[in-house]
PDB file of N, CA, C and O in Angstrom:
ATOM      1  N   MET A   1     114.445-169.581  33.819  1.00  0.00           N
ATOM      2  CA  MET A   1     115.237-170.755  33.275  1.00  0.00           C
ATOM      3  C   MET A   1     114.600-171.734  32.377  1.00  0.00           C
ATOM      4  O   MET A   1     115.121-172.496  31.563  1.00  0.00           O
ATOM      5  N   LYS A   2     113.228-171.534  32.730  1.00  0.00           N
ATOM      6  CA  LYS A   2     112.628-172.531  31.866  1.00  0.00           C
ATOM      7  C   LYS A   2     112.126-172.028  30.440  1.00  0.00           C
ATOM      8  O   LYS A   2     111.725-172.937  29.713  1.00  0.00           O
ATOM      9  N   PRO A   3     112.082-170.916  29.983  1.00  0.00           N
ATOM     10  CA  PRO A   3     112.334-170.321  28.610  1.00  0.00           C
ATOM     11  C   PRO A   3     113.527-170.761  28.064  1.00  0.00           C
ATOM     12  O   PRO A   3     113.474-171.304  26.961  1.00  0.00           O
ATOM     13  N   PHE A   4     114.749-170.613  28.703  1.00  0.00           N
ATOM     14  CA  PHE A   4     115.975-171.012  28.339  1.00  0.00           C
ATOM     15  C   PHE A   4     116.143-172.556  27.833  1.00  0.00           C
ATOM     16  O   PHE A   4     116.817-172.935  26.876  1.00  0.00           O
ATOM     17  N   ILE A   5     115.504-173.200  28.555  1.00  0.00           N
ATOM     18  CA  ILE A   5     115.608-174.757  28.430  1.00  0.00           C
ATOM     19  C   ILE A   5     114.995-175.114  26.929  1.00  0.00           C
ATOM     20  O   ILE A   5     115.361-175.930  26.082  1.00  0.00           O
ATOM     21  N   LYS A   6     113.882-174.135  26.961  1.00  0.00           N
ATOM     22  CA  LYS A   6     112.913-174.565  25.686  1.00  0.00           C
ATOM     23  C   LYS A   6     113.637-173.948  24.366  1.00  0.00           C
ATOM     24  O   LYS A   6     113.561-174.446  23.242  1.00  0.00           O
ATOM     25  N   ILE A   7     114.332-172.807  24.703  1.00  0.00           N
ATOM     26  CA  ILE A   7     114.918-172.239  23.501  1.00  0.00           C
ATOM     27  C   ILE A   7     116.162-173.083  23.242  1.00  0.00           C
ATOM     28  O   ILE A   7     116.544-173.104  22.072  1.00  0.00           O
ATOM     29  N   LEU A   8     116.861-173.785  24.144  1.00  0.00           N
ATOM     30  CA  LEU A   8     117.834-174.657  23.749  1.00  0.00           C
ATOM     31  C   LEU A   8     117.708-175.500  23.194  1.00  0.00           C
ATOM     32  O   LEU A   8     118.555-175.723  22.330  1.00  0.00           O
ATOM     33  N   GLY A   9     116.510-176.509  23.382  1.00  0.00           N
ATOM     34  CA  GLY A   9     115.852-177.671  22.694  1.00  0.00           C
ATOM     35  C   GLY A   9     115.459-177.292  21.355  1.00  0.00           C
ATOM     36  O   GLY A   9     115.510-178.221  20.549  1.00  0.00           O
ATOM     37  N   ILE A  10     115.051-176.087  20.870  1.00  0.00           N
ATOM     38  CA  ILE A  10     114.407-175.720  19.882  1.00  0.00           C
ATOM     39  C   ILE A  10     115.778-175.397  18.944  1.00  0.00           C
ATOM     40  O   ILE A  10     115.911-175.881  17.820  1.00  0.00           O
ATOM     41  N   VAL A  11     116.597-174.668  19.461  1.00  0.00           N
ATOM     42  CA  VAL A  11     118.097-174.492  18.717  1.00  0.00           C
ATOM     43  C   VAL A  11     118.739-175.548  18.281  1.00  0.00           C
ATOM     44  O   VAL A  11     119.261-175.627  17.169  1.00  0.00           O
ATOM     45  N   ALA A  12     118.734-176.551  19.271  1.00  0.00           N
ATOM     46  CA  ALA A  12     119.505-177.765  19.000  1.00  0.00           C
ATOM     47  C   ALA A  12     119.040-178.584  18.039  1.00  0.00           C
ATOM     48  O   ALA A  12     119.742-179.169  17.214  1.00  0.00           O
ATOM     49  N   ILE A  13     117.523-178.652  18.158  1.00  0.00           N
ATOM     50  CA  ILE A  13     116.817-179.642  16.852  1.00  0.00           C
ATOM     51  C   ILE A  13     116.923-178.806  15.656  1.00  0.00           C
ATOM     52  O   ILE A  13     117.152-179.420  14.613  1.00  0.00           O
ATOM     53  N   SER A  14     116.811-177.595  15.591  1.00  0.00           N
ATOM     54  CA  SER A  14     116.601-176.859  14.351  1.00  0.00           C
ATOM     55  C   SER A  14     118.056-176.684  13.740  1.00  0.00           C
ATOM     56  O   SER A  14     118.085-176.592  12.513  1.00  0.00           O
ATOM     57  N   GLU A  15     119.187-176.630  14.370  1.00  0.00           N
ATOM     58  CA  GLU A  15     120.446-176.221  13.870  1.00  0.00           C
ATOM     59  C   GLU A  15     121.026-177.730  13.294  1.00  0.00           C
ATOM     60  O   GLU A  15     121.814-177.871  12.359  1.00  0.00           O
ATOM     61  N   LEU A  16     120.469-178.712  14.042  1.00  0.00           N
ATOM     62  CA  LEU A  16     120.615-180.178  13.678  1.00  0.00           C
ATOM     63  C   LEU A  16     120.194-180.365  12.167  1.00  0.00           C
ATOM     64  O   LEU A  16     120.922-180.638  11.213  1.00  0.00           O
ATOM     65  N   VAL A  17     118.848-180.152  12.194  1.00  0.00           N
ATOM     66  CA  VAL A  17     118.075-180.419  10.893  1.00  0.00           C
ATOM     67  C   VAL A  17     118.736-179.598   9.963  1.00  0.00           C
ATOM     68  O   VAL A  17     119.316-180.158   9.033  1.00  0.00           O
ATOM     69  N   LEU A  18     118.756-178.212  10.055  1.00  0.00           N
ATOM     70  CA  LEU A  18     119.569-177.490   8.999  1.00  0.00           C
ATOM     71  C   LEU A  18     120.738-177.670   8.542  1.00  0.00           C
ATOM     72  O   LEU A  18     120.991-177.481   7.353  1.00  0.00           O
ATOM     73  N   GLY A  19     121.797-178.137   9.579  1.00  0.00           N
ATOM     74  CA  GLY A  19     122.819-178.763   9.143  1.00  0.00           C
ATOM     75  C   GLY A  19     123.117-180.125   8.320  1.00  0.00           C
ATOM     76  O   GLY A  19     124.085-180.402   7.612  1.00  0.00           O
ATOM     77  N   MET A  20     121.982-180.873   8.641  1.00  0.00           N
ATOM     78  CA  MET A  20     121.955-182.227   8.114  1.00  0.00           C
ATOM     79  C   MET A  20     121.505-181.759   6.507  1.00  0.00           C
ATOM     80  O   MET A  20     122.088-182.131   5.488  1.00  0.00           O
ATOM     81  N   ALA A  21     120.399-180.913   6.564  1.00  0.00           N
ATOM     82  CA  ALA A  21     119.842-180.539   5.435  1.00  0.00           C
ATOM     83  C   ALA A  21     120.774-179.831   4.315  1.00  0.00           C
ATOM     84  O   ALA A  21     120.505-179.845   3.114  1.00  0.00           O
ATOM     85  N   ALA A  22     121.804-179.269   4.835  1.00  0.00           N
ATOM     86  CA  ALA A  22     122.799-178.460   4.189  1.00  0.00           C
ATOM     87  C   ALA A  22     123.863-179.442   3.590  1.00  0.00           C
ATOM     88  O   ALA A  22     124.303-179.362   2.443  1.00  0.00           O
ATOM     89  N   ILE A  23     124.216-180.373   4.518  1.00  0.00           N
ATOM     90  CA  ILE A  23     125.158-181.293   3.911  1.00  0.00           C
ATOM     91  C   ILE A  23     124.657-182.310   2.910  1.00  0.00           C
ATOM     92  O   ILE A  23     125.484-182.888   2.205  1.00  0.00           O
ATOM     93  N   VAL A  24     123.256-182.596   2.783  1.00  0.00           N
ATOM     94  CA  VAL A  24     122.691-183.663   2.001  1.00  0.00           C
ATOM     95  C   VAL A  24     122.556-182.831   0.721  1.00  0.00           C
ATOM     96  O   VAL A  24     123.022-183.283  -0.325  1.00  0.00           O
ATOM     97  N   LEU A  25     121.955-181.662   0.747  1.00  0.00           N
ATOM     98  CA  LEU A  25     121.837-180.837  -0.305  1.00  0.00           C
ATOM     99  C   LEU A  25     123.102-180.341  -1.126  1.00  0.00           C
ATOM    100  O   LEU A  25     123.104-180.068  -2.327  1.00  0.00           O
ATOM    101  N   ARG A  26     124.128-180.279  -0.290  1.00  0.00           N
ATOM    102  CA  ARG A  26     125.521-179.916  -0.885  1.00  0.00           C
ATOM    103  C   ARG A  26     126.106-181.120  -1.726  1.00  0.00           C
ATOM    104  O   ARG A  26     126.634-181.015  -2.832  1.00  0.00           O
ATOM    105  N   GLN A  27     125.939-182.149  -1.086  1.00  0.00           N
ATOM    106  CA  GLN A  27     126.413-183.693  -1.749  1.00  0.00           C
ATOM    107  C   GLN A  27     125.642-184.151  -3.031  1.00  0.00           C
ATOM    108  O   GLN A  27     126.015-185.024  -3.815  1.00  0.00           O
ATOM    109  N   SER A  28     124.438-183.364  -3.106  1.00  0.00           N
ATOM    110  CA  SER A  28     123.528-183.886  -4.337  1.00  0.00           C
ATOM    111  C   SER A  28     123.117-182.883  -5.252  1.00  0.00           C
ATOM    112  O   SER A  28     122.380-183.130  -6.207  1.00  0.00           O
ATOM    113  N   ALA A  29     123.671-181.512  -4.933  1.00  0.00           N
ATOM    114  CA  ALA A  29     123.333-180.454  -5.707  1.00  0.00           C
ATOM    115  C   ALA A  29     124.290-180.245  -6.692  1.00  0.00           C
ATOM    116  O   ALA A  29     125.417-180.582  -6.327  1.00  0.00           O
ATOM    117  N   ASN A  30     124.203-179.732  -7.993  1.00  0.00           N
ATOM    118  CA  ASN A  30     125.272-179.282  -8.734  1.00  0.00           C
ATOM    119  C   ASN A  30     125.115-178.109  -9.324  1.00  0.00           C
ATOM    120  O   ASN A  30     125.787-177.782 -10.302  1.00  0.00           O
ATOM    121  N   THR A  31     124.087-177.256  -8.714  1.00  0.00           N
ATOM    122  CA  THR A  31     123.974-175.726  -9.237  1.00  0.00           C
ATOM    123  C   THR A  31     124.825-174.871  -8.163  1.00  0.00           C
ATOM    124  O   THR A  31     124.748-174.994  -6.941  1.00  0.00           O
ATOM    125  N   PRO A  32     125.558-174.078  -8.797  1.00  0.00           N
ATOM    126  CA  PRO A  32     126.180-173.074  -7.972  1.00  0.00           C
ATOM    127  C   PRO A  32     125.349-172.387  -6.768  1.00  0.00           C
ATOM    128  O   PRO A  32     125.842-172.205  -5.654  1.00  0.00           O
ATOM    129  N   PHE A  33     124.072-172.038  -7.111  1.00  0.00           N
ATOM    130  CA  PHE A  33     123.252-171.253  -6.289  1.00  0.00           C
ATOM    131  C   PHE A  33     123.053-172.083  -5.045  1.00  0.00           C
ATOM    132  O   PHE A  33     123.480-171.643  -3.977  1.00  0.00           O
ATOM    133  N   ILE A  34     122.412-173.299  -5.100  1.00  0.00           N
ATOM    134  CA  ILE A  34     122.267-174.203  -4.124  1.00  0.00           C
ATOM    135  C   ILE A  34     123.626-174.469  -3.244  1.00  0.00           C
ATOM    136  O   ILE A  34     123.570-174.476  -2.014  1.00  0.00           O
ATOM    137  N   LEU A  35     124.846-174.686  -3.952  1.00  0.00           N
ATOM    138  CA  LEU A  35     126.054-174.859  -3.230  1.00  0.00           C
ATOM    139  C   LEU A  35     126.391-173.842  -2.462  1.00  0.00           C
ATOM    140  O   LEU A  35     126.844-174.124  -1.353  1.00  0.00           O
ATOM    141  N   THR A  36     126.259-172.397  -2.849  1.00  0.00           N
ATOM    142  CA  THR A  36     126.115-171.161  -2.150  1.00  0.00           C
ATOM    143  C   THR A  36     125.307-171.154  -0.859  1.00  0.00           C
ATOM    144  O   THR A  36     125.832-170.751   0.179  1.00  0.00           O
ATOM    145  N   ILE A  37     124.254-171.514  -0.882  1.00  0.00           N
ATOM    146  CA  ILE A  37     123.062-171.264  -0.012  1.00  0.00           C
ATOM    147  C   ILE A  37     123.622-172.410   0.998  1.00  0.00           C
ATOM    148  O   ILE A  37     123.686-172.179   2.205  1.00  0.00           O
ATOM    149  N   CYS A  38     123.970-173.484   0.521  1.00  0.00           N
ATOM    150  CA  CYS A  38     124.280-174.586   1.778  1.00  0.00           C
ATOM    151  C   CYS A  38     125.536-174.089   2.323  1.00  0.00           C
ATOM    152  O   CYS A  38     125.609-174.272   3.538  1.00  0.00           O
ATOM    153  N   SER A  39     126.594-173.491   1.778  1.00  0.00           N
ATOM    154  CA  SER A  39     127.708-173.104   2.438  1.00  0.00           C
ATOM    155  C   SER A  39     127.638-172.044   3.438  1.00  0.00           C
ATOM    156  O   SER A  39     128.282-171.941   4.483  1.00  0.00           O
ATOM    157  N   LEU A  40     126.591-171.132   2.857  1.00  0.00           N
ATOM    158  CA  LEU A  40     126.227-169.644   3.816  1.00  0.00           C
ATOM    159  C   LEU A  40     125.399-170.267   5.084  1.00  0.00           C
ATOM    160  O   LEU A  40     125.540-169.752   6.193  1.00  0.00           O
ATOM    161  N   VAL A  41     124.589-171.313   4.904  1.00  0.00           N
ATOM    162  CA  VAL A  41     124.032-171.802   6.014  1.00  0.00           C
ATOM    163  C   VAL A  41     124.939-172.565   7.112  1.00  0.00           C
ATOM    164  O   VAL A  41     124.821-172.372   8.322  1.00  0.00           O
ATOM    165  N   MET A  42     125.786-173.387   6.571  1.00  0.00           N
ATOM    166  CA  MET A  42     126.938-173.970   7.572  1.00  0.00           C
ATOM    167  C   MET A  42     127.825-172.754   8.056  1.00  0.00           C
ATOM    168  O   MET A  42     128.246-172.814   9.211  1.00  0.00           O
ATOM    169  N   GLN A  43     128.124-171.743   7.343  1.00  0.00           N
ATOM    170  CA  GLN A  43     128.839-170.615   7.916  1.00  0.00           C
ATOM    171  C   GLN A  43     127.924-170.179   9.286  1.00  0.00           C
ATOM    172  O   GLN A  43     128.384-170.350  10.415  1.00  0.00           O
ATOM    173  N   VAL A  44     126.753-169.672   9.086  1.00  0.00           N
ATOM    174  CA  VAL A  44     125.891-169.149   9.911  1.00  0.00           C
ATOM    175  C   VAL A  44     125.887-170.018  11.147  1.00  0.00           C
ATOM    176  O   VAL A  44     126.101-169.543  12.262  1.00  0.00           O
ATOM    177  N   LEU A  45     125.662-171.187  10.954  1.00  0.00           N
ATOM    178  CA  LEU A  45     125.331-172.297  12.111  1.00  0.00           C
ATOM    179  C   LEU A  45     126.856-172.332  12.838  1.00  0.00           C
ATOM    180  O   LEU A  45     126.837-172.697  14.014  1.00  0.00           O
ATOM    181  N   SER A  46     128.022-172.032  12.332  1.00  0.00           N
ATOM    182  CA  SER A  46     129.290-172.409  13.033  1.00  0.00           C
ATOM    183  C   SER A  46     129.904-171.212  13.131  1.00  0.00           C
ATOM    184  O   SER A  46     131.132-171.143  13.115  1.00  0.00           O
ATOM    185  N   LEU A  47     129.131-170.142  13.244  1.00  0.00           N
ATOM    186  CA  LEU A  47     129.752-168.768  13.436  1.00  0.00           C
ATOM    187  C   LEU A  47     130.654-168.413  14.654  1.00  0.00           C
ATOM    188  O   LEU A  47     131.826-168.163  14.374  1.00  0.00           O
ATOM    189  N   PRO A  48     130.270-168.349  16.034  1.00  0.00           N
ATOM    190  CA  PRO A  48     131.046-168.143  17.056  1.00  0.00           C
ATOM    191  C   PRO A  48     132.476-168.872  16.844  1.00  0.00           C
ATOM    192  O   PRO A  48     133.540-168.272  16.992  1.00  0.00           O
ATOM    193  N   LEU A  49     132.389-170.077  16.523  1.00  0.00           N
ATOM    194  CA  LEU A  49     133.641-170.930  16.656  1.00  0.00           C
ATOM    195  C   LEU A  49     134.344-171.182  15.462  1.00  0.00           C
ATOM    196  O   LEU A  49     135.404-171.807  15.435  1.00  0.00           O
ATOM    197  N   SER A  50     133.724-170.663  14.377  1.00  0.00           N
ATOM    198  CA  SER A  50     134.369-170.648  12.930  1.00  0.00           C
ATOM    199  C   SER A  50     135.411-169.234  13.006  1.00  0.00           C
ATOM    200  O   SER A  50     136.395-169.106  12.277  1.00  0.00           O
ATOM    201  N   LEU A  51     135.054-168.399  13.856  1.00  0.00           N
ATOM    202  CA  LEU A  51     136.042-167.097  14.141  1.00  0.00           C
ATOM    203  C   LEU A  51     137.323-167.686  14.504  1.00  0.00           C
ATOM    204  O   LEU A  51     138.359-167.344  13.932  1.00  0.00           O
ATOM    205  N   ILE A  52     137.295-168.588  15.466  1.00  0.00           N
ATOM    206  CA  ILE A  52     138.505-169.265  15.871  1.00  0.00           C
ATOM    207  C   ILE A  52     139.258-170.137  14.973  1.00  0.00           C
ATOM    208  O   ILE A  52     140.479-169.984  14.929  1.00  0.00           O
ATOM    209  N   ASN A  53     138.732-170.981  14.292  1.00  0.00           N
ATOM    210  CA  ASN A  53     139.446-171.888  13.307  1.00  0.00           C
ATOM    211  C   ASN A  53     138.307-171.940  12.096  1.00  0.00           C
ATOM    212  O   ASN A  53     137.167-171.814  12.542  1.00  0.00           O
ATOM    213  N   ARG A  54     138.370-172.072  10.916  1.00  0.00           N
ATOM    214  CA  ARG A  54     137.592-172.259   9.968  1.00  0.00           C
ATOM    215  C   ARG A  54     136.733-173.507   9.792  1.00  0.00           C
ATOM    216  O   ARG A  54     135.570-173.614   9.402  1.00  0.00           O
ATOM    217  N   THR A  55     137.662-174.467  10.204  1.00  0.00           N
ATOM    218  CA  THR A  55     137.083-175.771  10.316  1.00  0.00           C
ATOM    219  C   THR A  55     136.332-176.088  11.596  1.00  0.00           C
ATOM    220  O   THR A  55     135.869-177.228  11.570  1.00  0.00           O
ATOM    221  N   TYR A  56     136.063-175.380  12.764  1.00  0.00           N
ATOM    222  CA  TYR A  56     135.363-175.427  13.868  1.00  0.00           C
ATOM    223  C   TYR A  56     133.898-175.307  13.504  1.00  0.00           C
ATOM    224  O   TYR A  56     133.564-174.598  12.555  1.00  0.00           O
ATOM    225  N   PRO A  57     132.965-176.013  14.264  1.00  0.00           N
ATOM    226  CA  PRO A  57     133.069-177.218  14.927  1.00  0.00           C
ATOM    227  C   PRO A  57     132.609-178.446  13.873  1.00  0.00           C
ATOM    228  O   PRO A  57     132.693-179.657  14.077  1.00  0.00           O
ATOM    229  N   TYR A  58     132.194-177.885  12.910  1.00  0.00           N
ATOM    230  CA  TYR A  58     131.594-179.180  11.943  1.00  0.00           C
ATOM    231  C   TYR A  58     132.617-179.918  11.263  1.00  0.00           C
ATOM    232  O   TYR A  58     132.527-181.139  11.133  1.00  0.00           O
ATOM    233  N   TYR A  59     133.666-179.202  10.786  1.00  0.00           N
ATOM    234  CA  TYR A  59     134.548-179.902   9.932  1.00  0.00           C
ATOM    235  C   TYR A  59     135.878-180.162  10.468  1.00  0.00           C
ATOM    236  O   TYR A  59     136.745-180.521   9.672  1.00  0.00           O
ATOM    237  N   SER A  60     136.144-180.042  11.610  1.00  0.00           N
ATOM    238  CA  SER A  60     137.211-180.392  12.599  1.00  0.00           C
ATOM    239  C   SER A  60     137.685-181.809  12.378  1.00  0.00           C
ATOM    240  O   SER A  60     136.941-182.762  12.144  1.00  0.00           O
ATOM    241  N   THR A  61     139.014-181.848  12.479  1.00  0.00           N
ATOM    242  CA  THR A  61     139.790-183.346  12.712  1.00  0.00           C
ATOM    243  C   THR A  61     140.175-183.684  13.941  1.00  0.00           C
ATOM    244  O   THR A  61     141.134-184.425  14.160  1.00  0.00           O
ATOM    245  N   GLU A  62     139.361-183.099  14.935  1.00  0.00           N
ATOM    246  CA  GLU A  62     139.692-183.408  16.383  1.00  0.00           C
ATOM    247  C   GLU A  62     138.944-184.725  16.714  1.00  0.00           C
ATOM    248  O   GLU A  62     138.282-185.411  15.934  1.00  0.00           O
ATOM    249  N   SER A  63     139.175-184.930  17.987  1.00  0.00           N
ATOM    250  CA  SER A  63     138.414-186.123  18.332  1.00  0.00           C
ATOM    251  C   SER A  63     136.880-186.171  18.542  1.00  0.00           C
ATOM    252  O   SER A  63     136.373-185.083  18.814  1.00  0.00           O
ATOM    253  N   GLY A  64     136.162-187.096  18.474  1.00  0.00           N
ATOM    254  CA  GLY A  64     134.546-186.967  18.412  1.00  0.00           C
ATOM    255  C   GLY A  64     134.336-186.254  19.945  1.00  0.00           C
ATOM    256  O   GLY A  64     133.508-185.343  19.982  1.00  0.00           O
ATOM    257  N   TRP A  65     134.855-186.519  20.888  1.00  0.00           N
ATOM    258  CA  TRP A  65     134.384-185.846  22.006  1.00  0.00           C
ATOM    259  C   TRP A  65     134.794-184.125  22.066  1.00  0.00           C
ATOM    260  O   TRP A  65     134.128-183.263  22.639  1.00  0.00           O
ATOM    261  N   LEU A  66     135.686-183.981  21.536  1.00  0.00           N
ATOM    262  CA  LEU A  66     135.930-182.288  21.290  1.00  0.00           C
ATOM    263  C   LEU A  66     134.954-181.865  20.352  1.00  0.00           C
ATOM    264  O   LEU A  66     134.381-180.806  20.607  1.00  0.00           O
ATOM    265  N   ILE A  67     134.621-182.532  19.225  1.00  0.00           N
ATOM    266  CA  ILE A  67     133.887-181.877  18.351  1.00  0.00           C
ATOM    267  C   ILE A  67     132.365-181.852  18.819  1.00  0.00           C
ATOM    268  O   ILE A  67     131.566-181.014  18.402  1.00  0.00           O
ATOM    269  N   ALA A  68     132.029-182.904  19.772  1.00  0.00           N
ATOM    270  CA  ALA A  68     130.556-182.854  20.227  1.00  0.00           C
ATOM    271  C   ALA A  68     130.792-181.773  21.476  1.00  0.00           C
ATOM    272  O   ALA A  68     129.787-181.259  21.966  1.00  0.00           O
ATOM    273  N   PHE A  69     131.894-181.479  21.912  1.00  0.00           N
ATOM    274  CA  PHE A  69     131.838-180.339  22.972  1.00  0.00           C
ATOM    275  C   PHE A  69     131.757-178.822  22.233  1.00  0.00           C
ATOM    276  O   PHE A  69     131.078-177.937  22.753  1.00  0.00           O
ATOM    277  N   MET A  70     132.367-178.633  21.205  1.00  0.00           N
ATOM    278  CA  MET A  70     132.402-177.768  20.356  1.00  0.00           C
ATOM    279  C   MET A  70     131.027-177.568  19.891  1.00  0.00           C
ATOM    280  O   MET A  70     130.678-176.412  20.131  1.00  0.00           O
ATOM    281  N   VAL A  71     130.031-178.322  19.262  1.00  0.00           N
ATOM    282  CA  VAL A  71     128.865-178.186  18.861  1.00  0.00           C
ATOM    283  C   VAL A  71     127.819-177.897  19.911  1.00  0.00           C
ATOM    284  O   VAL A  71     126.843-177.175  19.704  1.00  0.00           O
ATOM    285  N   ALA A  72     128.104-178.553  21.135  1.00  0.00           N
ATOM    286  CA  ALA A  72     127.326-178.076  22.409  1.00  0.00           C
ATOM    287  C   ALA A  72     127.390-176.493  22.795  1.00  0.00           C
ATOM    288  O   ALA A  72     126.442-175.794  23.154  1.00  0.00           O
ATOM    289  N   CYS A  73     128.720-176.117  22.634  1.00  0.00           N
ATOM    290  CA  CYS A  73     129.130-174.795  22.923  1.00  0.00           C
ATOM    291  C   CYS A  73     128.514-173.764  22.058  1.00  0.00           C
ATOM    292  O   CYS A  73     127.971-172.718  22.412  1.00  0.00           O
ATOM    293  N   THR A  74     128.698-174.267  20.779  1.00  0.00           N
ATOM    294  CA  THR A  74     127.865-173.388  19.644  1.00  0.00           C
ATOM    295  C   THR A  74     126.351-173.356  19.850  1.00  0.00           C
ATOM    296  O   THR A  74     125.746-172.293  19.715  1.00  0.00           O
ATOM    297  N   TYR A  75     125.709-174.512  20.180  1.00  0.00           N
ATOM    298  CA  TYR A  75     124.196-174.569  20.664  1.00  0.00           C
ATOM    299  C   TYR A  75     124.118-173.593  21.750  1.00  0.00           C
ATOM    300  O   TYR A  75     123.240-172.734  21.670  1.00  0.00           O
ATOM    301  N   LEU A  76     124.852-173.601  22.681  1.00  0.00           N
ATOM    302  CA  LEU A  76     124.757-172.816  24.015  1.00  0.00           C
ATOM    303  C   LEU A  76     124.570-171.255  23.901  1.00  0.00           C
ATOM    304  O   LEU A  76     123.747-170.481  24.389  1.00  0.00           O
ATOM    305  N   ILE A  77     125.859-171.064  22.912  1.00  0.00           N
ATOM    306  CA  ILE A  77     126.075-169.756  22.560  1.00  0.00           C
ATOM    307  C   ILE A  77     124.728-169.004  21.885  1.00  0.00           C
ATOM    308  O   ILE A  77     124.230-167.943  22.262  1.00  0.00           O
ATOM    309  N   HIS A  78     124.297-169.843  20.803  1.00  0.00           N
ATOM    310  CA  HIS A  78     123.205-169.400  20.037  1.00  0.00           C
ATOM    311  C   HIS A  78     122.075-169.314  21.018  1.00  0.00           C
ATOM    312  O   HIS A  78     121.509-168.222  21.052  1.00  0.00           O
ATOM    313  N   SER A  79     121.674-170.164  21.751  1.00  0.00           N
ATOM    314  CA  SER A  79     120.663-169.951  22.700  1.00  0.00           C
ATOM    315  C   SER A  79     120.765-168.901  23.722  1.00  0.00           C
ATOM    316  O   SER A  79     119.705-168.431  24.137  1.00  0.00           O
ATOM    317  N   VAL A  80     121.898-168.452  24.201  1.00  0.00           N
ATOM    318  CA  VAL A  80     121.922-167.414  24.834  1.00  0.00           C
ATOM    319  C   VAL A  80     121.735-166.103  24.275  1.00  0.00           C
ATOM    320  O   VAL A  80     121.162-165.148  24.799  1.00  0.00           O
ATOM    321  N   ILE A  81     122.257-166.167  23.209  1.00  0.00           N
ATOM    322  CA  ILE A  81     122.068-164.731  22.259  1.00  0.00           C
ATOM    323  C   ILE A  81     120.339-164.871  21.977  1.00  0.00           C
ATOM    324  O   ILE A  81     119.755-163.793  22.086  1.00  0.00           O
ATOM    325  N   ILE A  82     119.566-165.923  21.671  1.00  0.00           N
ATOM    326  CA  ILE A  82     118.381-165.889  21.454  1.00  0.00           C
ATOM    327  C   ILE A  82     117.604-165.427  22.674  1.00  0.00           C
ATOM    328  O   ILE A  82     116.683-164.613  22.603  1.00  0.00           O
ATOM    329  N   TYR A  83     118.013-165.973  23.756  1.00  0.00           N
ATOM    330  CA  TYR A  83     117.316-165.862  25.133  1.00  0.00           C
ATOM    331  C   TYR A  83     117.548-164.284  25.554  1.00  0.00           C
ATOM    332  O   TYR A  83     116.629-163.708  26.138  1.00  0.00           O
ATOM    333  N   LEU A  84     118.473-163.755  25.332  1.00  0.00           N
ATOM    334  CA  LEU A  84     118.744-162.399  25.740  1.00  0.00           C
ATOM    335  C   LEU A  84     117.907-161.416  24.900  1.00  0.00           C
ATOM    336  O   LEU A  84     117.450-160.381  25.386  1.00  0.00           O
ATOM    337  N   VAL A  85     117.734-161.770  23.666  1.00  0.00           N
ATOM    338  CA  VAL A  85     116.894-161.177  22.690  1.00  0.00           C
ATOM    339  C   VAL A  85     115.348-161.278  23.278  1.00  0.00           C
ATOM    340  O   VAL A  85     114.600-160.303  23.346  1.00  0.00           O
ATOM    341  N   TYR A  86     115.024-162.508  23.656  1.00  0.00           N
ATOM    342  CA  TYR A  86     113.686-162.563  23.934  1.00  0.00           C
ATOM    343  C   TYR A  86     113.700-161.737  25.353  1.00  0.00           C
ATOM    344  O   TYR A  86     112.893-160.813  25.456  1.00  0.00           O
ATOM    345  N   LYS A  87     114.341-161.946  26.155  1.00  0.00           N
ATOM    346  CA  LYS A  87     114.030-161.211  27.336  1.00  0.00           C
ATOM    347  C   LYS A  87     114.010-159.584  27.293  1.00  0.00           C
ATOM    348  O   LYS A  87     113.360-158.905  28.087  1.00  0.00           O
ATOM    349  N   SER A  88     114.819-159.060  26.245  1.00  0.00           N
ATOM    350  CA  SER A  88     114.412-157.744  26.137  1.00  0.00           C
ATOM    351  C   SER A  88     113.516-157.297  25.159  1.00  0.00           C
ATOM    352  O   SER A  88     113.343-156.084  25.038  1.00  0.00           O
ATOM    353  N   VAL A  89     112.846-158.188  24.354  1.00  0.00           N
ATOM    354  CA  VAL A  89     111.606-157.972  23.676  1.00  0.00           C
ATOM    355  C   VAL A  89     110.501-158.060  24.549  1.00  0.00           C
ATOM    356  O   VAL A  89     109.515-157.342  24.383  1.00  0.00           O
ATOM    357  N   LYS A  90     110.595-158.987  25.584  1.00  0.00           N
ATOM    358  CA  LYS A  90     109.365-159.402  26.536  1.00  0.00           C
ATOM    359  C   LYS A  90     109.408-158.127  27.582  1.00  0.00           C
ATOM    360  O   LYS A  90     108.389-157.723  28.141  1.00  0.00           O
ATOM    361  N   LYS A  91     110.772-157.515  27.789  1.00  0.00           N
ATOM    362  CA  LYS A  91     110.682-156.405  28.551  1.00  0.00           C
ATOM    363  C   LYS A  91     110.168-155.113  27.907  1.00  0.00           C
ATOM    364  O   LYS A  91     109.628-154.226  28.566  1.00  0.00           O
ATOM    365  N   GLN A  92     110.340-155.063  26.751  1.00  0.00           N
ATOM    366  CA  GLN A  92     109.808-153.856  26.030  1.00  0.00           C
ATOM    367  C   GLN A  92     108.342-154.047  25.939  1.00  0.00           C
ATOM    368  O   GLN A  92     107.704-152.995  25.965  1.00  0.00           O
ATOM    369  N   ALA A  93     107.634-155.181  25.834  1.00  0.00           N
ATOM    370  CA  ALA A  93     106.438-155.426  25.656  1.00  0.00           C
ATOM    371  C   ALA A  93     105.727-155.020  26.983  1.00  0.00           C
ATOM    372  O   ALA A  93     104.672-154.403  26.840  1.00  0.00           O
ATOM    373  N   VAL A  94     106.109-155.252  28.132  1.00  0.00           N
ATOM    374  CA  VAL A  94     105.606-155.049  29.199  1.00  0.00           C
ATOM    375  C   VAL A  94     105.467-153.664  29.684  1.00  0.00           C
ATOM    376  O   VAL A  94     104.567-153.365  30.468  1.00  0.00           O
ATOM    377  N   LYS A  95     106.407-152.726  29.204  1.00  0.00           N
ATOM    378  CA  LYS A  95     106.440-151.476  29.426  1.00  0.00           C
ATOM    379  C   LYS A  95     105.324-150.669  28.659  1.00  0.00           C
ATOM    380  O   LYS A  95     105.247-149.447  28.789  1.00  0.00           O
TER     381      LYS A  95
END
């Protein structure tokens, strides 16, 4: 459980930083290349929930609590995926 909490913290901080950087770069950039990279970063960060609705979780017009819940769910889903990959790689290294 301890590695999962560490992974969750790292994922939350890194996704927050990447999301903020993508938003700032998108607002200040004029080149199509940077705009494309920023939109790709935001699509990857919002991937599990963006399959339900394109605006989820970051560009939703829902209430603040619901947006915070969706972002937390996204962090949790990403952390679970990374944790499962970590466990399988660790299991392979032990054998």
